[in-house]
NUVEXFI-82338 format. One record per residue: residue number from 1; x, y, z of N, C-alpha, C, CB in turn. Coordinates in Angstrom, 1 decimal, always signed. Glycine has a CB too. Layout:
# NUVEXFI-82338
<NUM; <X; Y; Z>; <X; Y; Z>; <X; Y; Z>; <X; Y; Z>>
...
This chain:
# NUVEXFI-82338
<1; <+0.8; -1.2; +0.0>; <+0.0; +0.0; +0.0>; <+0.9; +1.3; +0.0>; <-0.9; +0.0; +1.2>>
<2; <+1.9; +1.3; +0.8>; <+2.8; +2.4; +0.9>; <+3.9; +2.4; -0.2>; <+3.4; +2.6; +2.3>>
<3; <+3.7; +1.6; -1.2>; <+4.7; +1.4; -2.2>; <+4.7; +2.7; -3.1>; <+4.5; +0.2; -3.1>>
<4; <+3.6; +3.3; -3.3>; <+3.4; +4.4; -4.2>; <+3.6; +5.8; -3.5>; <+2.1; +4.4; -4.9>>
<5; <+4.3; +6.7; -4.1>; <+4.6; +8.0; -3.5>; <+3.3; +8.7; -3.2>; <+5.5; +8.8; -4.4>>
<6; <+2.3; +8.7; -4.1>; <+1.1; +9.4; -3.9>; <+0.4; +9.0; -2.6>; <+0.2; +9.3; -5.1>>
<7; <+0.4; +7.7; -2.3>; <-0.3; +7.1; -1.1>; <+0.5; +7.6; +0.1>; <-0.3; +5.6; -1.2>>
<8; <+1.8; +7.6; +0.1>; <+2.6; +8.0; +1.2>; <+2.4; +9.5; +1.5>; <+4.1; +7.8; +1.0>>
<9; <+2.4; +10.3; +0.5>; <+2.2; +11.8; +0.6>; <+0.7; +12.1; +1.1>; <+2.4; +12.5; -0.7>>
<10; <-0.3; +11.3; +0.6>; <-1.6; +11.5; +1.1>; <-1.8; +11.1; +2.6>; <-2.6; +10.7; +0.2>>
<11; <-1.1; +10.0; +2.9>; <-1.1; +9.6; +4.3>; <-0.5; +10.6; +5.2>; <-0.4; +8.2; +4.5>>
<12; <+0.6; +11.2; +4.8>; <+1.3; +12.3; +5.6>; <+0.4; +13.5; +5.7>; <+2.7; +12.6; +5.0>>
<13; <-0.3; +13.8; +4.6>; <-1.2; +15.0; +4.6>; <-2.3; +14.8; +5.6>; <-1.7; +15.2; +3.2>>
<14; <-3.0; +13.7; +5.5>; <-4.1; +13.4; +6.4>; <-3.8; +13.3; +7.8>; <-4.9; +12.2; +5.9>>
<15; <-2.7; +12.6; +8.1>; <-2.3; +12.4; +9.5>; <-1.8; +13.7; +10.1>; <-1.3; +11.3; +9.7>>
<16; <-1.0; +14.5; +9.3>; <-0.6; +15.7; +9.9>; <-1.7; +16.7; +10.0>; <+0.5; +16.3; +9.0>>
<17; <-2.7; +16.7; +9.1>; <-3.9; +17.5; +9.2>; <-4.6; +17.3; +10.5>; <-4.8; +17.3; +8.0>>
<18; <-4.8; +16.1; +10.9>; <-5.5; +15.7; +12.1>; <-4.7; +16.2; +13.3>; <-5.8; +14.2; +12.2>>
<19; <-3.4; +15.9; +13.3>; <-2.6; +16.2; +14.4>; <-2.4; +17.7; +14.6>; <-1.2; +15.6; +14.2>>
<20; <-2.2; +18.4; +13.5>; <-2.0; +19.9; +13.6>; <-3.3; +20.6; +13.9>; <-1.4; +20.4; +12.3>>
<21; <-4.4; +20.1; +13.4>; <-5.7; +20.7; +13.8>; <-6.0; +20.6; +15.3>; <-6.9; +20.1; +13.0>>
<22; <-5.6; +19.4; +15.8>; <-5.8; +19.2; +17.3>; <-4.8; +20.1; +18.1>; <-5.5; +17.7; +17.6>>
<23; <-3.6; +20.3; +17.6>; <-2.7; +21.2; +18.3>; <-3.2; +22.6; +18.2>; <-1.3; +21.1; +17.6>>
<24; <-3.7; +23.0; +17.1>; <-4.3; +24.4; +17.0>; <-5.5; +24.5; +17.9>; <-4.7; +24.7; +15.5>>
<25; <-6.3; +23.5; +18.0>; <-7.5; +23.6; +18.8>; <-7.2; +23.7; +20.3>; <-8.4; +22.4; +18.6>>
<26; <-6.3; +22.8; +20.8>; <-6.1; +22.7; +22.2>; <-5.0; +23.5; +22.8>; <-5.9; +21.2; +22.6>>
<27; <-3.9; +23.7; +22.0>; <-2.9; +24.5; +22.6>; <-3.0; +26.0; +22.3>; <-1.5; +24.0; +22.1>>
<28; <-3.6; +26.3; +21.1>; <-3.8; +27.7; +20.7>; <-5.2; +28.2; +21.1>; <-3.6; +27.9; +19.3>>
<29; <-6.0; +27.3; +21.6>; <-7.4; +27.7; +22.0>; <-8.2; +28.3; +20.8>; <-7.4; +28.6; +23.2>>
<30; <-8.0; +27.8; +19.6>; <-8.7; +28.3; +18.5>; <-10.1; +27.6; +18.3>; <-7.9; +28.1; +17.2>>
<31; <-11.0; +28.2; +17.6>; <-12.2; +27.5; +17.4>; <-12.0; +26.4; +16.4>; <-13.3; +28.5; +16.8>>
<32; <-12.9; +25.4; +16.3>; <-12.7; +24.3; +15.5>; <-12.6; +24.7; +14.0>; <-13.8; +23.3; +15.6>>
<33; <-13.4; +25.6; +13.5>; <-13.3; +26.0; +12.1>; <-11.9; +26.6; +11.8>; <-14.4; +26.9; +11.8>>
<34; <-11.4; +27.5; +12.6>; <-10.1; +28.1; +12.3>; <-9.0; +27.1; +12.5>; <-9.9; +29.3; +13.2>>
<35; <-9.2; +26.1; +13.5>; <-8.2; +25.1; +13.7>; <-8.0; +24.2; +12.6>; <-8.5; +24.3; +15.0>>
<36; <-9.2; +23.8; +12.0>; <-9.2; +22.9; +10.8>; <-8.5; +23.6; +9.6>; <-10.6; +22.5; +10.4>>
<37; <-8.8; +24.8; +9.4>; <-8.1; +25.5; +8.3>; <-6.7; +25.8; +8.5>; <-8.8; +26.9; +8.0>>
<38; <-6.3; +26.1; +9.7>; <-4.9; +26.3; +10.0>; <-4.1; +25.0; +9.9>; <-4.7; +26.9; +11.4>>
<39; <-4.8; +23.9; +10.4>; <-4.2; +22.6; +10.3>; <-4.0; +22.1; +8.9>; <-5.0; +21.6; +11.1>>
<40; <-5.0; +22.5; +8.0>; <-4.9; +22.1; +6.6>; <-3.7; +22.9; +6.0>; <-6.2; +22.4; +5.9>>
<41; <-3.6; +24.1; +6.3>; <-2.5; +24.9; +5.8>; <-1.1; +24.3; +6.1>; <-2.6; +26.4; +6.3>>
<42; <-0.9; +24.1; +7.4>; <+0.4; +23.6; +7.9>; <+0.6; +22.1; +7.4>; <+0.5; +23.7; +9.4>>
<43; <-0.4; +21.3; +7.3>; <-0.3; +20.0; +6.8>; <+0.1; +20.0; +5.3>; <-1.5; +19.1; +7.1>>
<44; <-0.4; +21.0; +4.6>; <+0.0; +21.1; +3.2>; <+1.5; +21.4; +3.1>; <-0.8; +22.2; +2.5>>
<45; <+2.0; +22.2; +4.0>; <+3.4; +22.6; +4.1>; <+4.2; +21.3; +4.4>; <+3.7; +23.7; +5.1>>
<46; <+3.8; +20.5; +5.4>; <+4.5; +19.3; +5.8>; <+4.5; +18.3; +4.6>; <+3.8; +18.7; +7.1>>
<47; <+3.3; +18.1; +4.0>; <+3.2; +17.1; +2.9>; <+4.0; +17.6; +1.7>; <+1.7; +16.9; +2.5>>
<48; <+4.1; +18.9; +1.5>; <+4.9; +19.4; +0.4>; <+6.4; +19.1; +0.6>; <+4.6; +20.9; +0.2>>
<49; <+6.8; +19.3; +1.9>; <+8.2; +19.1; +2.2>; <+8.5; +17.6; +2.1>; <+8.5; +19.6; +3.6>>
<50; <+7.6; +16.7; +2.5>; <+7.7; +15.3; +2.4>; <+7.8; +14.9; +0.9>; <+6.5; +14.6; +3.1>>
<51; <+6.9; +15.4; +0.1>; <+6.9; +15.1; -1.3>; <+8.3; +15.5; -2.0>; <+5.8; +15.8; -2.1>>
<52; <+8.7; +16.7; -1.6>; <+10.0; +17.2; -2.2>; <+11.2; +16.3; -1.8>; <+10.2; +18.7; -1.8>>
<53; <+11.2; +15.9; -0.5>; <+12.2; +15.0; +0.0>; <+12.2; +13.7; -0.8>; <+12.1; +14.8; +1.5>>
<54; <+11.1; +13.1; -1.0>; <+11.0; +11.9; -1.7>; <+11.3; +12.1; -3.2>; <+9.6; +11.3; -1.6>>
<55; <+10.9; +13.2; -3.7>; <+11.2; +13.4; -5.1>; <+12.7; +13.6; -5.4>; <+10.5; +14.7; -5.6>>
<56; <+13.4; +14.3; -4.5>; <+14.8; +14.4; -4.7>; <+15.6; +13.2; -4.4>; <+15.3; +15.5; -3.7>>
<57; <+15.0; +12.2; -3.7>; <+15.7; +10.9; -3.4>; <+15.2; +9.9; -4.4>; <+15.4; +10.5; -2.0>>
<58; <+14.4; +10.2; -5.4>; <+13.8; +9.2; -6.3>; <+14.9; +8.4; -6.9>; <+12.9; +9.9; -7.4>>
<59; <+14.8; +7.1; -6.9>; <+15.7; +6.1; -7.5>; <+16.9; +5.7; -6.7>; <+16.1; +6.8; -8.7>>
<60; <+17.1; +6.4; -5.6>; <+18.3; +6.0; -4.8>; <+18.1; +4.7; -4.1>; <+18.6; +7.1; -3.8>>
<61; <+16.9; +4.4; -3.6>; <+16.7; +3.3; -2.7>; <+15.9; +2.2; -3.4>; <+16.1; +3.7; -1.5>>
<62; <+15.7; +2.2; -4.7>; <+15.0; +1.1; -5.4>; <+15.8; -0.1; -5.4>; <+14.7; +1.5; -6.8>>
<63; <+15.1; -1.3; -5.4>; <+15.8; -2.6; -5.4>; <+16.6; -2.7; -6.7>; <+14.8; -3.7; -5.3>>
<64; <+17.9; -3.0; -6.5>; <+18.7; -3.1; -7.7>; <+19.4; -1.9; -8.1>; <+18.0; -3.7; -8.8>>
<65; <+19.1; -0.8; -7.5>; <+19.8; +0.5; -7.9>; <+21.3; +0.4; -7.4>; <+19.1; +1.7; -7.2>>
<66; <+22.1; +1.2; -8.1>; <+23.5; +1.1; -7.9>; <+23.8; +1.6; -6.4>; <+24.3; +2.0; -8.9>>
<67; <+24.6; +0.8; -5.8>; <+25.0; +1.2; -4.4>; <+24.1; +0.9; -3.3>; <+25.3; +2.6; -4.4>>
<68; <+22.9; +0.3; -3.6>; <+21.9; +0.0; -2.5>; <+22.0; -1.4; -2.0>; <+20.6; +0.4; -3.0>>
<69; <+22.6; -2.3; -2.8>; <+22.6; -3.7; -2.4>; <+21.2; -4.4; -2.6>; <+23.0; -3.8; -1.0>>
<70; <+20.3; -3.7; -3.3>; <+19.0; -4.3; -3.6>; <+19.1; -5.5; -4.5>; <+18.1; -3.3; -4.1>>
<71; <+20.0; -5.5; -5.4>; <+20.1; -6.6; -6.3>; <+21.1; -7.7; -5.9>; <+20.5; -6.1; -7.7>>
<72; <+21.5; -7.7; -4.6>; <+22.5; -8.6; -4.1>; <+22.0; -10.0; -4.1>; <+23.0; -8.1; -2.8>>
<73; <+22.8; -10.9; -4.6>; <+22.5; -12.4; -4.5>; <+23.6; -13.0; -3.7>; <+22.4; -13.0; -6.0>>
<74; <+23.2; -14.1; -3.0>; <+24.2; -14.8; -2.1>; <+25.4; -15.3; -2.9>; <+23.6; -15.9; -1.4>>
<75; <+25.3; -15.7; -4.1>; <+26.5; -16.3; -4.8>; <+27.4; -15.2; -5.3>; <+26.0; -17.1; -6.0>>
<76; <+27.0; -13.9; -5.1>; <+27.8; -12.8; -5.5>; <+28.7; -12.2; -4.4>; <+27.0; -11.7; -6.1>>
<77; <+28.6; -12.9; -3.2>; <+29.4; -12.4; -2.1>; <+30.9; -12.4; -2.4>; <+29.1; -13.3; -0.9>>
<78; <+31.5; -11.3; -1.9>; <+32.9; -11.2; -2.2>; <+33.7; -12.2; -1.3>; <+33.4; -9.8; -1.9>>
<79; <+34.5; -13.0; -1.9>; <+35.3; -14.0; -1.2>; <+36.7; -13.4; -0.9>; <+35.4; -15.3; -2.0>>
<80; <+37.2; -13.7; +0.3>; <+38.5; -13.3; +0.6>; <+39.5; -14.3; +0.0>; <+38.7; -13.2; +2.2>>
<81; <+40.7; -13.8; -0.3>; <+41.7; -14.8; -0.8>; <+42.1; -15.8; +0.3>; <+43.0; -14.0; -1.2>>
<82; <+42.5; -16.9; -0.1>; <+42.8; -18.0; +0.9>; <+43.8; -17.6; +2.0>; <+43.3; -19.2; +0.2>>
<83; <+44.8; -16.7; +1.6>; <+45.8; -16.4; +2.6>; <+45.2; -15.4; +3.7>; <+47.0; -15.8; +1.9>>
<84; <+44.1; -14.7; +3.4>; <+43.5; -13.7; +4.3>; <+42.3; -14.3; +5.0>; <+43.1; -12.5; +3.6>>
<85; <+41.8; -15.5; +4.6>; <+40.6; -16.0; +5.1>; <+40.7; -16.3; +6.6>; <+40.2; -17.2; +4.4>>
<86; <+41.9; -16.8; +7.0>; <+42.0; -17.3; +8.4>; <+42.5; -16.2; +9.4>; <+42.9; -18.4; +8.5>>
<87; <+43.1; -15.1; +8.8>; <+43.6; -14.1; +9.7>; <+42.6; -13.2; +10.3>; <+44.6; -13.3; +8.9>>
<88; <+42.8; -12.7; +11.4>; <+42.0; -11.7; +12.0>; <+42.8; -10.4; +12.2>; <+41.4; -12.1; +13.4>>
<89; <+42.2; -9.3; +12.3>; <+42.9; -8.0; +12.4>; <+43.2; -7.7; +13.8>; <+42.2; -6.9; +11.8>>
């Protein structure tokens, strides 16, 4: 479910909206209508930052991408030369 970026960003948007509206309501003593709108504004900022962070990292952590080890197979393990196999540092 969380494989797609849109789903993750929507989840961040909704959960931060609920959390930030509650913070506005109880800590700032705002009315519910203004707390909901302020929470929506700030959750949009949070979700936008989340989207931007994921967008700039796109492709870095995909399975099989260079340097991530995602395409690693057991038979590809690096073997130590015989003369170094028994030595410890």
